[in-house]
PAKOLMI-489413 format. One record per atom (N, C-alpha, C): x, y, z. Coordinates in pm, whole numbers, padded with zeros to 5 digits, always signed. Layout:
XYZ...
//
This chain:
+00076-00129-00031+00000-00020+00012+00115+00147-00011+00039+00205-00049+00121+00331-00110+00061+00436+00018+00141+00519+00084+00094+00588+00188+00084+00731+00119+00018+00816+00161-00004+00973+00047+00093+01037+00105+00134+01023+00262+00276+01096+00284+00422+01047+00207+00423+00914+00173+00521+00810+00122+00518+00924-00043+00384+00947-00089+00362+00993-00240+00420+01148-00241+00372+01228-00138+00388+01359-00156+00610+01379-00118+00618+01290-00047+00754+01279-00046+00838+01253-00138+00794+01116-00213+00883+01105-00331+00841+01214-00481+00741+01306-00452+00705+01424-00584+00804+01495-00544+00765+01546-00419+00894+01656-00372+01024+01618-00405+01071+01503-00355+01220+01471-00413+01258+01413-00510+01150+01379-00573+01180+01322-00709+01147+01356-00877+01036+01463-00837+00977+01557-00929+01033+01641-00947+01103+01703-01090+01156+01858-01093+01065+01910-01182+00923+01822-01236+00856+01903-01290+00802+02049-01244+00796+02148-01308+00771+02291-01285+00621+02306-01346+00522+02371-01224+00416+02395-01309+00371+02561-01326+00427+02625-01288+00429+02773-01314+00396+02817-01444+00251+02873-01449+00243+02973-01621+00264+03115-01527+00379+03173-01566+00422+03298-01564+00343+03416-01644+00272+03366-01741+00186+03465-01814+00059+03475-01734+00018+03374-01673-00107+03366-01584-00114+03429-01472+00039+03423-01377+00077+03483-01262+00058+03632-01270+00124+03664-01377+00118+03795-01430+00002+03886-01435-00112+03785-01532-00215+03834-01526-00320+03831-01378-00284+03728-01304-00351+03738-01171-00309+03858-01094-00181+03899-01104-00103+04040-00997-00173+04141-01080-00191+04125-01224-00243+04275-01283-00354+04313-01245-00445+04230-01171-00580+04266-01147-00596+04431-01052-00486+04434-01021-00454+04578-00916-00366+04656-01038-00431+04767-01069-00373+04836-01198-00203+04859-01161-00233+04907-01047-00074+04957-01008+00032+04841-01056+00003+04701-01010+00086+04619-01064+00121+04562-01202+00001+04624-01297+00034+04586-01444+00139+04651-01482+00202+04752-01418+00347+04815-01444+00419+04749-01377+00399+04679-01250+00547+04640-01180+00552+04502-01239+00448+04430-01242+00468+04295-01278+00562+04255-01389+00561+04298-01500+00703+04284-01590+00824+04310-01524+00850+04363-01400+00975+04429-01361+01006+04337-01245+00885+04230-01197+00911+04169-01068+01037+04047-01111+01065+04036-01220+01162+03909-01244+01279+03971-01218+01290+04095-01266+01451+04173-01249+01453+04211-01087+01362+04290-01019+01348+04353-00901+01340+04275-00779+01259+04147-00798+01226+04039-00715+01261+03909-00770+01338+03850-00833+01366+03761-00911+01335+03628-00812+01367+03616-00701+01356+03486-00636+01188+03505-00556+01116+03598-00573+01000+03579-00479+00936+03488-00533+00903+03433-00614+00773+03324-00681+00912+03211-00739+00878+03085-00674+00938+02954-00705+00832+02916-00828+00895+02879-00936+00830+02786-01051+00753+02624-00973+00849+02606-00888+00797+02459-00854+00702+02481-00739+00657+02330-00736+00527+02335-00615+00577+02215-00494+00520+02260-00437+00530+02129-00289+00392+02068-00269+00420+01936-00235+00315+01880-00212+00334+01820-00099+00201+01780+00003+00179+01769+00141+00075+01634+00123+00066+01554+00244-00054+01458+00239-00135+01515+00331-00262+01470+00318-00386+01479+00363-00338+01458+00538-00292+01351+00553-00252+01338+00705-00151+01467+00734-00062+01510+00656+00002+01630+00717-00062+01746+00750-00169+01753+00658-00251+01866+00647-00301+01890+00807-00366+01755+00808-00464+01765+00958-00392+01729+01038-00244+01726+01051-00174+01764+01171-00134+01912+01199-00100+01971+01092-00101+02114+01103-00244+02180+01161-00346+02148+01092-00475+02173+01107-00503+02163+01309-00476+02037+01327-00499+01984+01494-00402+02099+01584-00257+02121+01544-00169+02223+01593-00227+02337+01637-00281+02409+01469-00315+02547+01489-00462+02566+01592-00560+02456+01567-00686+02439+01680-00622+02443+01804-00499+02380+01830-00501+02376+01972-00439+02491+02058-00362+02539+01932-00290+02704+01980-00427+02808+02033-00511+02792+01947-00625+02877+01953-00700+02843+02067-00722+02712+02095-00798+02695+02212-00707+02749+02348-00564+02688+02340-00487+02753+02439-00499+02912+02498-00512+02966+02355-00493+03139+02364-00608+03168+02440-00744+03104+02434-00837+03165+02537-00825+03122+02681-00741+03050+02705-00711+03021+02882-00665+03116+02940-00716+03121+03053-00710+03261+03142-00499+03203+03195-00519+03104+03220-00373+03106+03241-00236+03129+03139-00308+03099+03027-00219+03154+02898-00202+03295+02880-00286+03336+02894-00305+03523+02905-00228+03559+03006-00248+03503+03144-00161+03551+03256-00015+03526+03259+00025+03430+03124+00170+03420+03140+00188+03475+03035+00143+03506+02927+00233+03572+02795+00193+03714+02777+00083+03757+02850+00039+03936+02837+00137+03981+02941+00213+04087+02928+00245+04162+03025+00184+04282+03066+00199+04337+03179+00116+04414+03278+00063+04506+03178+00118+04587+03108+00092+04708+03039-00024+04685+02958-00018+04544+02892-00119+04502+02779-00224+04426+02847-00227+04396+02963-00320+04286+03026-00428+04390+03075-00422+04505+03120-00523+04585+03188-00635+04608+03072-00780+04535+03089-00872+04581+02976-00867+04491+02874-00787+04405+02882-00746+04342+02756-00843+04294+02680-00986+04224+02791-01111+04186+02716-01218+04303+02637-01145+04408+02655-01280+04519+02656-01321+04574+02480-01206+04545+02400-01238+04613+02285-01171+04574+02159-01026+04482+02155-00959+04443+02070-01052+04321+01981-01030+04299+01873-01056+04195+01806-00961+04065+01816-00960+03981+01733-00887+03831+01778-00707+03919+01765-00697+03964+01665-00590+03991+01583-00509+03985+01472-00616+03942+01399-00616+03926+01240-00507+03829+01185-00493+03746+01069-00432+03646+01045-00299+03606+01072-00272+03472+01130-00186+03450+01182-00088+03346+01070+00056+03344+01078+00111+03253+01017+00196+03131+01088+00138+03053+01033+00235+02926+01135+00308+02848+01062+00421+02836+01068+00541+02837+01013+00584+02644+01051+00594+02538+00958+00618+02469+00988+00763+02369+00912+00817+02285+00962+00889+02206+00904+00835+02067+00892+00846+01959+00792+00816+01860+00780+00902+01745+00823+00872+01649+00892+01009+01557+00926+00969+01425+00914+00928+01375+00802+00858+01279+00759+00727+01316+00779+00651+01187+00854+00510+01213+00877+00494+01322+01006+00609+01356+01075+00625+01442+01164+00586+01569+01127+00520+01680+01204+00490+01816+01154+00582+01873+01297+00638+01995+01238+00736+02036+01346+00629+02220+01386+00591+02245+01425+00579+02417+01451+00714+02497+01482+00758+02572+01410+00873+02620+01415+00872+02748+01476+00771+02857+01432+00699+02947+01485+00562+03014+01453+00538+03132+01521+00412+03153+01482+00399+03307+01468+00356+03372+01366+00376+03509+01317+00222+03608+01308+00241+03695+01384+00109+03800+01346+00143+03887+01222+00071+03949+01166+00096+04019+01042+00173+03941+00912+00155+03810+00893+00242+03724+00789+00224+03758+00668+00332+03825+00581+00351+03814+00443+00316+03714+00384+00284+03736+00253+00253+03712+00135+00127+03589+00111+00027+03653+00185-00079+03578+00172-00152+03578+00050-00202+03711-00002-00242+03741-00140-00155+03706-00245-00021+03713-00238+00071+03661-00374+00072+03534-00351+00019+03467-00241+00043+03308-00274-00121+03281-00334-00219+03370-00305-00332+03343-00372-00335+03343-00535-00279+03434-00578-00242+03487-00716-00173+03355-00760-00034+03303-00698+00046+03209-00733-00013+03046-00745-00139+03022-00675-00185+02904-00666-00303+02908-00792-00340+03036-00826-00419+03020-00961-00357+03024-01071-00226+03039-01064-00111+03036-01204-00048+02903-01235-00113+02794-01190-00041+02683-01223-00135+02576-01308-00070+02517-01371-00111+02418-01481-00012+02295-01493-00126+02197-01548-00015+02070-01555+00108+02083-01615+00209+02004-01620+00326+02041-01665+00322+01924-01755+00267+01821-01779+00283+01737-01879+00127+01646-01872+00101+01562-01946-00011+01472-01954-00048+01385-01845+00032+01342-01772+00057+01226-01722-00006+01335-01551+00030+01426-01528+00027+01528-01404-00099+01557-01407-00206+01592-01524-00327+01621-01538-00432+01584-01450-00417+01412-01456-00531+01357-01341-00456+01365-01207-00340+01390-01173-00300+01393-01039-00377+01508-01021-00363+01661-01077-00364+01770-01044-00508+01783-01029-00591+01696-01099-00730+01736-01063-00782+01676-00947-00737+01608-00866-00787+01554-00758-00693+01636-00647-00613+01739-00665-00552+01782-00558-00629+01901-00519-00622+01924-00362-00687+02040-00286-00641+02140-00316-00650+02261-00358-00597+02371-00377-00684+02465-00273-00682+02603-00289-00747+02712-00210-00834+02797-00276-00936+02761-00349-01030+02860-00421-01063+02992-00372-01111+02944-00210-01155+03073-00159-01098+03115-00045-00985+03109-00086-00918+03190+00020-00897+03339+00019-00897+03401-00108-00916+03533-00102-01042+03594-00066-01142+03537-00068-01246+03568+00023-01233+03537+00137-01183+03447+00182-01154+03435+00326-01076+03513+00387-00997+03598+00347-00900+03660+00408-00955+03813+00419-01059+03826+00290-01108+03959+00320-01177+03962+00453-01278+03829+00450-01333+03801+00581-01304+03810+00721-01176+03795+00705-01063+03827+00830-01064+03951+00871-01084+04064+00802-01078+04195+00848-01227+04246+00840-01314+04198+00784-01477+04212+00811-01500+04144+00959-01448+04033+01006-01461+03999+01131-01390+04072+01242-01272+04092+01199-01194+04203+01325-01272+04353+01334-01311+04364+01215-01433+04531+01258-01552+04457+01325-01595+04365+01311-01703+04331+01383-01690+04309+01538-01588+04196+01578-01530+04176+01700-01513+04341+01739-01438+04427+01691-01443+04557+01766-01540+04624+01836-01650+04561+01783-01760+04654+01822-01812+04732+01699-01774+04733+01581-01830+04833+01514-01914+04761+01400-01977+04877+01363-02124+04832+01276-02079+04864+01100-02176+04790+01030-02137+04844+00880-01973+04772+00911-01909+04884+00771-01786+04848+00759-01677+04977+00765-01596+04980+00756-01463+05093+00763-01484+05160+00636-01465+05297+00648-01506+05403+00506-01349+05382+00445-01240+05371+00576-01086+05417+00529-01002+05305+00609-00934+05207+00536-00853+05137+00599-00698+05170+00556-00634+05171+00623-00474+05216+00606-00391+05084+00620-00326+05055+00511-00224+04952+00496-00050+05006+00551-00024+05011+00676+00073+05050+00738+00204+04994+00749+00301+05045+00702+00468+05008+00733+00562+05142+00706+00656+05076+00761+00796+05196+00741+00792+05213+00625+00832+05318+00507+00868+05333+00363+00817+05219+00316+00670+05205+00289+00646+05098+00252+00653+05077+00082+00679+05149+00015+00732+05144-00122+00860+05046-00145+00922+05070-00024+01072+05011-00028+01069+04867+00021+00962+04841+00062+00923+04688+00130+00939+04577+00025+01008+04475+00033+01027+04373-00088+00873+04335-00101+00794+04282-00001+00648+04245-00034+00550+04377-00028+00626+04468-00111+00527+04598-00132+00462+04589-00253+00448+04447-00342+00349+04427-00457+00226+04383-00353+00245+04307-00246+00130+04265-00199+00025+04381-00149+00105+04496-00067+00045+04585-00006-00073+04640-00126-00008+04630-00274-00081+04694-00365-00218+04561-00404-00163+04451-00354-00313+04365-00403-00388+04382-00271-00345+04431-00151-00469+04463-00021-00541+04571-00061-00455+04657-00098-00540+04777-00137-00634+04761-00234-00619+04692-00355-00707+04617-00463-00827+04561-00383-00796+04466-00298-00905+04349-00235-00960+04451-00170-00951+04535-00094-01036+04667+00015-01108+04736-00068-01049+04784-00175-01141+04872-00289-01257+04805-00369-01221+04678-00380-01329+04599-00433-01436+04603-00326-01402+04564-00223-01511+04571-00085-01575+04662-00092-01551+04801-00156-01614+04916-00090-01530+05018-00023-01445+05005+00046-01377+05078+00124-01279+05176+00052-01227+05298+00125-01119+05368+00051-00965+05312+00134-00889+05274+00058-00773+05207+00111-00642+05287+00058-00556+05308+00167-00414+05384+00176-00354+05273+00197-00185+05323+00139-00088+05255+00182-00015+05345+00235+00031+05345+00370+00071+05478+00475+00217+05454+00533+00295+05517+00515+00389+05545+00640+00361+05600+00764+00408+05515+00881+00339+05548+00985+00361+05735+01031+00496+05763+00982+00552+05880+01024+00450+05971+00939+00373+05947+00836+00273+06080+00775+00152+06064+00876+00106+05996+00972-00008+05980+01039-00006+06074+01150-00121+06134+01191-00138+06203+01301-00242+06181+01409-00227+06214+01514-00359+06183+01628-00370+06323+01655-00509+06374+01614-00562+06498+01674-00711+06492+01677-00783+06530+01761-00933+06588+01806-00991+06410+01819-00947+06347+01866-00967+06225+01894-00968+06129+01801-00929+06137+01655-00903+06070+01507-00751+06068+01470-00751+05958+01395-00639+05912+01370-00645+05963+01197-00539+06084+01146-00572+06107+01015-00411+06112+00954-00419+06119+00828-00339+06119+00739-00377+06211+00629-00297+06307+00630-00334+06430+00548-00478+06492+00610-00561+06503+00576-00707+06543+00611-00793+06419+00587-00754+06317+00587-00841+06157+00582-00857+06095+00710-00959+06110+00763-00980+06021+00896-00949+05867+00891-00862+05815+00942-00861+05664+00936-00943+05554+01032-01028+05482+00951-01100+05394+01042-01036+05273+01127-00940+05184+01032-00908+05082+01027-00776+05077+00989-00659+05019+01089-00533+04999+01031-00508+04845+01031-00454+04819+00888-00385+04693+00862-00267+04703+00908-00186+04654+01024-00083+04692+01095+00036+04599+01029+00127+04637+00923+00216+04567+00912+00367+04594+00973+00384+04660+01040+00484+04710+01132+00572+04607+01209+00690+04560+01210+00739+04504+01297+00801+04551+01416+00750+04660+01461+00774+04739+01616+00634+04693+01690+00649+04560+01716+00529+04504+01774+00444+04545+01890+00523+04628+01978+00462+04699+02051+00435+04868+02016+00468+04873+01909+00434+05014+01873+00491+05132+02006+00626+05086+01994+00720+05163+02101+00771+05273+02030+00811+05297+01909+00883+05379+01851+00841+05495+01848+00894+05609+01855+00828+05757+01854+00755+05790+01720+00786+05720+01615+00703+05752+01493+00637+05680+01505+00571+05603+01594+00461+05536+01598+00352+05574+01686+00364+05689+01760+00316+05738+01852+00165+05763+01812+00165+05819+01711+00023+05837+01700-00071+05724+01681-00004+05626+01582-00066+05518+01583-00113+05462+01723-00028+05446+01814-00054+05390+01952-00156+05451+02012-00116+05560+02021-00222+05677+02087-00411+05633+02035-00390+05629+01917-00529+05627+01840-00599+05467+01893-00468+05358+01910-00527+05249+01957-00576+05222+02115-00492+05314+02158-00483+05296+02333-00647+05391+02331-00686+05488+02258-00816+05548+02247-00953+05467+02195-00898+05347+02133-00997+05279+02060-01072+05354+01958-01001+05463+01876-01063+05539+01814-01010+05491+01656-00958+05354+01649-00925+05262+01523-00957+05102+01567-00958+05085+01443-00939+04913+01464-00810+04898+01417-00749+04852+01514-00578+04821+01465-00539+04617+01462-00528+04605+01355-00491+04472+01354-00392+04420+01270-00267+04351+01304-00283+04290+01448-00233+04390+01524-00268+04402+01638-00230+04482+01736-00131+04451+01848-00090+04508+01908+00046+04460+02038-00029+04321+02100-00117+04314+02177-00178+04232+02232-00172+04112+02151-00188+04093+02031-00216+03985+01952-00056+03911+01938+00053+04021+01882+00153+03972+01896+00202+03886+02075+00166+03947+02134+00197+03894+02287+00168+03748+02305+00030+03735+02256-00082+03629+02299+00009+03491+02205+00009+03558+02090+00056+03437+01979+00228+03436+01934+00263+03546+01907+00408+03537+01820+00548+03568+01905+00533+03632+02031+00665+03619+02100+00731+03476+02108+00865+03498+02085+00914+03365+02059+00915+03269+02190+00888+03373+02321+00881+03294+02465+00770+03211+02465+00682+03227+02389+00554+03146+02393+00605+02997+02332+00694+02975+02257+00693+02844+02226+00771+02726+02323+00802+02842+02460+00893+02716+02557+00752+02702+02632+00653+02788+02640+00498+02730+02723+00465+02620+02632+00464+02662+02494+00373+02526+02388+00424+02399+02404+00574+02398+02462+00638+02238+02450+00650+02226+02583+00616+02286+02666+00624+02279+02835+00516+02170+02873+00507+02034+02939+00370+01958+02921+00339+02016+03078+00408+02056+03180+00381+02100+03309+00282+02225+03287+00347+02308+03226+00216+02420+03178+00093+02387+03129+00097+02332+03039+00019+02282+02964-00093+02207+03036-00065+02123+03166-00135+02040+03217-00220+02164+03310-00124+02238+03384-00171+02347+03470-00272+02446+03403-00227+02479+03320-00320+02574+03214-00469+02501+03185-00509+02358+03207-00631+02287+03188-00642+02251+03040-00556+02264+02974-00557+02216+02820-00605+02059+02838-00702+02048+02744-00746+01902+02732-00666+01788+02669-00677+01699+02710-00550+01589+02713-00531+01589+02553-00595+01549+02482-00566+01557+02310-00495+01688+02264-00564+01792+02316-00493+01913+02289-00349+01930+02314-00314+01889+02458-00171+01882+02505-00093+01764+02424-00136+01696+02406-00067+01565+02305-00046+01638+02158-00119+01688+02110-00076+01762+01972+00030+01838+01991+00014+01956+02092+00113+02029+02113+00250+01998+02109+00274+01895+02254+00381+01810+02292+00419+01770+02154+00351+01666+02063+00429+01630+01955+00475+01711+01832+00394+01820+01848+00430+01903+01732+00458+02050+01752+00538+02079+01898+00615+02203+01913+00717+02129+01973+00867+02164+01892+00998+02117+01933+01016+02185+02071+01093+02101+02158+01116+02138+02307+01216+02265+02280+01157+02368+02362+01234+02490+02357+01242+02564+02523+01308+02630+02522+01367+02704+02658+01398+02850+02626+01405+02915+02740+01428+03070+02750+01587+03060+02772+01689+03111+02690+01807+03138+02723+01836+03206+02835+01928+03122+02942+01962+03224+03074+02109+03240+03126+02159+03275+03166+02289+03287+03224+02338+03156+03284+02208+03101+03363+02222+02992+03467+02238+02867+03388+02184+02872+03257+02183+02751+03172+02292+02787+03052+02378+02839+03072+02469+02887+02945+02551+02762+02913+02604+02707+03013+02732+02595+02984+02653+02480+02944+02516+02406+02989+02444+02364+02922+02375+02341+02754+02310+02484+02742+02294+02537+02654+02419+02495+02515+02538+02557+02582+02655+02567+02481+02710+02459+02431+02714+02362+02544+02741+02193+02507+02643+02113+02421+02502+02175+02412+02411+02140+02330+02345+02189+02214+02426+02307+02161+02463+02371+02061+02374+02331+01961+02463+02200+01936+02444+02147+01764+02317+02133+01752+02239+02105+01889+02101+02066+01839+01978+02133+01856+02055+02284+01870+01932+02380+01887+01975+02505+01802+01845+02561+01767+01836+02698+01722+01789+02799+01814+01859+02895+01791+01875+03030+01861+01793+03153+01810+01703+03170+01885+01585+03336+01817+01554+03393+01878+01586+03530+01866+01531+03638+01949+01410+03642+01972+01384+03673+02133+01233+03711+02144+01146+03761+02073+01184+03904+02010+01095+03994+01946+01130+03989+01831+01220+03847+01747+01257+03869+01629+01151+03858+01522+01208+03875+01385+01095+03847+01286+01210+03830+01171+01115+03759+01037+01212+03758+00933+01315+03660+00932+01392+03609+01030+01493+03508+01062+01596+03606+01102+01558+03722+01156+01659+03824+01155+01748+03795+01302+01858+03787+01312+01934+03742+01416+01909+03618+01497+01875+03498+01397+01839+03377+01466+01974+03263+01388+02011+03199+01486+02123+03124+01465+02100+02943+01486+02163+02893+01368+02160+02726+01407+02330+02733+01536+02265+02677+01603+02370+02635+01702+02500+02590+01659+02511+02516+01573+02643+02456+01514+02726+02560+01415+02651+02674+01399+02749+02778+01353+02784+02867+01428+02756+02882+01601+02792+02970+01639+02949+02988+01681+02972+03102+01689+03109+03171+01729+03081+03219+01887+03208+03217+01954+03208+03230+02110+03131+03384+02098+03195+03484+01979+03132+03589+01967+03016+03605+02006+02928+03563+01900+02777+03568+01891+02706+03488+02028+02774+03386+02055+02711+03314+02198+02713+03446+02279+02801+03508+02294+02834+03595+02418+02704+03720+02406+02639+03731+02267+02551+03849+02206+02429+03753+02285+02407+03625+02250+02271+03614+02251+02253+03565+02423+02373+03541+02495+02366+03545+02619+02326+03674+02669+02358+03795+02633+02368+03932+02708+02187+03954+02610+02122+03896+02503+02007+03942+02465+01888+03862+02532+01786+03845+02487+01683+03765+02502+01645+03678+02411+01671+03554+02447+01654+03440+02326+01578+03321+02350+01544+03226+02270+01491+03114+02292+01613+02987+02239+01607+02883+02266+01669+02798+02237+01594+02676+02217+01585+02636+02064+01460+02537+02024+01511+02407+01937+01451+02303+02030+01548+02184+01948+01522+02183+01793+01622+02197+01700+01641+02213+01556+01554+02022+01506+01445+02073+01425+01392+01970+01324+01454+02012+01198+01505+01935+01120+01583+01961+01011+01435+02016+00889+01455+02131+00804+01321+02103+00719+01342+02027+00610+01237+01966+00547+01248+01867+00432+01312+01979+00320+01334+01887+00204+01350+01954+00069+01276+01915-00055+01296+01993-00126+01236+02000-00266+01317+02015-00391+01327+01911-00481+01399+01902-00581+01366+02002-00693+01463+02099-00745+01425+02180-00825+01512+02215-00963+01483+02239-01087+01546+02265-01179+01661+02360-01143+01791+02345-01182+01903+02446-01154+01991+02425-01272+01976+02560-01379+02075+02545-01488+01990+02408-01573+02105+02365-01599+02045+02216-01697+02109+02098-01599+02080+02131-01470+02083+02011-01379+01936+02004-01248+01980+01954-01163+01887+01991-01059+01933+01993-00895+01874+02073-00822+01919+02090-00708+01816+02054-00589+01844+02024-00474+01711+02004-00370+01715+02134-00288+01665+02230-00245+01629+02331-00146+01558+02282-00055+01585+02370+00068+01495+02345+00208+01361+02398+00181+01277+02337+00280+01171+02414+00255+01083+02414+00370+01005+02518+00411+00911+02490+00504+00778+02554+00452+00686+02528+00537+00531+02520+00492+00463+02657+00600+00390+02753+00543+00301+02845+00617+00184+02842+00624+00113+02792+00724-00001+02793+00737-00069+02933+00740-00155+02991+00693-00208+03127+00708-00361+03077+00767-00365+03108+00889-00511+03090+00989-00565+03199+01026-00698+03165+01091-00796+03287+01165-00838+03178+01226-00885+03224+01351-00955+03154+01468-00951+03036+01463-00816+02975+01457-00815+02835+01492-00810+02768+01327-00830+02800+01236-00881+02742+01109-00766+02795+00975-00712+02686+00950-00621+02744+00801-00724+02771+00683-00676+02873+00648-00736+02935+00531-00644+02908+00432-00527+02921+00425-00431+02879+00266-00282+02841+00363-00249+02733+00262-00113+02693+00268-00019+02729+00152+00114+02804+00197+00220+02805+00105+00326+02722+00113+00422+02739+00045+00588+02677+00096+00659+02830+00079+00792+02784+00137+00939+02914+00106+01038+02818+00060+01101+02826-00045+01184+02724-00117+01304+02797-00075+01433+02758-00040+01542+02847+00016+01666+02751+00033+01784+02813+00042+01918+02739+00064+01959+02851+00170+02066+02784+00263+02084+02845+00373+02032+02832+00494+02090+02894+00612+02031+02852+00751+01887+02909+00745+01864+03014+00712+01660+03018+00706+01632+03080+00593+01497+03104+00588+01440+03138+00485+01455+03292+00425+01457+03262+00331+01500+03396+00222+01465+03404+00095+01484+03504+00038+01443+03575-00109+01532+03559-00189+01655+03500-00179+01817+03529-00237+01825+03365-00315+01742+03302-00320+01779+03159-00370+01737+03135-00566+01799+03140-00613+01790+03085-00748+01711+02963-00721+01578+02950-00804+01501+02859-00794+01392+02841-00684+01422+02945-00577+01342+02972-00465+01238+03063-00435+01181+03092-00366+01077+03193-00308+00935+03109-00278+00829+03186-00278+00724+03153-00245+00659+02989-00345+00607+02892-00297+00571+02805-00380+00423+02757-00334+00341+02741-00440+00218+02693-00394+00219+02561-00320+00154+02511-00242+00115+02355-00210+00002+02320-00215-00012+02196-00287-00101+02112-00337-00120+01989-00167-00229+01967-00145-00257+01878-00085-00311+01727-00167-00232+01625-00117-00257+01511-00187-00378+01457-00137-00456+01348-00254-00577+01299-00159-00543+01190-00101-00640+01162-00012-00590+01058+00098-00612+00906+00015-00510+00853+00040-00485+00699-00068-00506+00607+00055-00562+00652+00125-00587+00501+00247-00686+00400+00174-00656+00289+00155-00727+00187+00137-00694+00154-00011-00627+00253-00067-00569+00231-00224-00485+00119-00226-00424+00059-00312-00345-00040-00339-00223+00040-00387
//
């Protein structure tokens, strides 16, 4: 009997076939008029944003990821969890007004049939880019047509992503829909994922909202409203990596959020609840999960799916250094793999910096690989899977293909890749 997990692995490691229809991808992106001009330049300005290869996962692997996402959501509502992860300045009145906190990105490594949750992110990049990418695939040969016809794709993902923002608005106690929504990031036009900001603007505008792409320094807090120029802002889609909004340039945004003058998604509490790397130590701690009252089934899902993680402390320095080759070190407030290190690559100088900073040490689960064409040959790139989720439910899967220590968009043949879920082959010969 062939297991669907075996087939997924065989396809990832043995099939260099590429499914991307580049012209169709450009057409999908160009539904946003501003991208019609940018799209032809993407292969020069962002040559490794999209991979021409696809990634396959089994139904069992998808079900395991879904169970982990659901268990995290269940735990996030527990009083013991909120008491443990919300700092004092964010816990006061935290049930009074904030919505759930927007789309989350759950990043996984696949280790055979094992699924390992590496981290969770608020404001995860790439969702709408991957919606377009998934729509731009075609069979690469006659033999693949019947397989692709059975594969689960994500046809409703775009509508589901829009519904996230609509639900955030409603959860904040607002009626109707926001008149003006601002997509906010530092110097947005210089961001590598700026094309996605344009896609979000198009999505919101089609839903009847006025949508702006805004640098936070252009915002001002005046007369009980948040303004950009003469335009009052109702909703902010927050793409900033200043998760607590502590920078002086973000003071207007912070003031508007604290006054409940805007709906902010994600907000500082959401990052503390889901995405601070410190949380990984609790998610993999059996004693804490038991004390938090998490049901047995959900506890086992997390303990089997979250690699053992601990907070780095001077008291544990010698033991962690000795075990470093089995560990990956991540800053508590980190993002985008910045200042993250594989233990077997550490120098003493970097180790001292880690001890002086705030880090977690996570047991390494090596990423699986995808065979991709490389020149006239083929090469294996590392891959991780990102599950875009909301309210405990996966809305979209995407992969990132890369080489090196961490995910990046600098690898020939790499970048975002669509994820196709193979049909369940249980009972088939």
